[in-house]
C-alpha distance (Angstrom), angle and dihedral (degrees) to the residues before:
residue distance angle dihedral
M1 . . .
G2 3.80 . .
W3 3.78 91.1 .
L4 3.78 88.7 69.0
A5 3.77 93.3 71.5
G6 3.76 100.2 28.8
Y7 3.79 106.4 43.8
L8 3.78 110.5 16.0
G9 3.80 92.0 92.2
L10 3.80 88.4 60.6
L11 3.78 89.9 67.7
E12 3.77 91.1 57.8
Q13 3.80 92.2 45.2
L14 3.81 92.4 49.0
Y15 3.77 100.5 40.6
G16 3.79 108.7 14.5
R17 3.80 90.2 -146.3
V18 3.79 131.5 35.9
L19 3.80 123.1 -160.3
I20 3.79 121.0 -151.6
P21 3.76 125.9 -179.9
W22 3.80 122.1 -121.5
G23 3.81 92.2 -106.7
V24 3.79 91.7 59.2
W25 3.81 91.0 43.7
H26 3.81 89.9 54.5
E27 3.82 91.1 48.6
L28 3.79 90.5 51.0
Q29 3.78 93.0 45.1
R30 3.82 89.6 55.9
G31 3.82 87.9 50.8
G32 3.80 89.0 51.2
E33 3.79 88.7 66.6
D34 3.79 86.7 70.8
D35 3.81 98.9 33.1
P36 3.81 119.3 33.4
R37 3.84 90.7 -161.1
I38 3.81 88.0 73.3
T39 3.80 90.7 56.6
E40 3.81 88.6 51.9
V41 3.81 91.0 52.0
L42 3.78 91.7 52.2
G43 3.78 88.9 56.4
L44 3.81 95.9 56.2
D45 3.78 112.0 120.1
W46 3.78 94.7 -134.8
I47 3.80 93.5 59.2
E48 3.79 111.0 83.7
V49 3.80 123.0 -165.6
R50 3.77 114.1 -147.5
Q51 3.79 133.5 170.4
S52 3.79 119.0 -126.3
T53 3.79 110.7 -123.2
N54 3.79 94.4 -157.3
Q55 3.76 99.7 80.6
Q56 3.82 90.6 157.8
L57 3.82 89.7 64.0
V58 3.79 90.6 45.6
N59 3.82 89.8 54.2
V60 3.82 93.0 46.2
L61 3.79 91.7 50.8
Q62 3.78 90.6 50.4
T63 3.81 97.3 46.4
E64 3.79 102.8 33.4
R65 3.79 101.9 30.2
H66 3.83 96.7 30.6
L67 3.77 94.5 -129.9
D68 3.79 120.1 153.0
R69 3.78 122.0 -110.5
G70 3.79 96.1 -97.4
E71 3.80 94.3 49.8
S72 3.78 91.7 46.8
E73 3.81 92.3 50.0
V74 3.81 92.2 47.7
I75 3.80 92.0 53.9
A76 3.79 93.0 45.7
L77 3.80 92.3 48.0
A78 3.80 92.2 47.2
L79 3.81 90.6 53.9
E80 3.83 91.5 46.7
V81 3.80 94.4 53.9
N82 3.81 95.2 36.3
A83 3.79 90.4 -120.9
E84 3.79 115.3 -163.6
E85 3.81 91.8 -146.8
L86 3.79 137.7 23.0
L87 3.78 126.2 -158.9
I88 3.82 119.7 -157.9
D89 3.79 125.3 165.4
């Protein structure tokens, strides 16, 4: 988890604001139980948590493309907000 300290600030510098869907936020929150740095990241003011409204697309991506919930929500949210870039690990 060394990237957390070393490179996270680059996201703010490059984008100013980062959107993450609720599903990803919940995944990260569970990870924060083991690593308090994750909880700190979730509290940063330039990270915005937003729910995707296109649950039908989320479901299709999960069932037909075999993506997990977080990946599916990220793609749906990116399409909804017309994001110029999308980051998935």
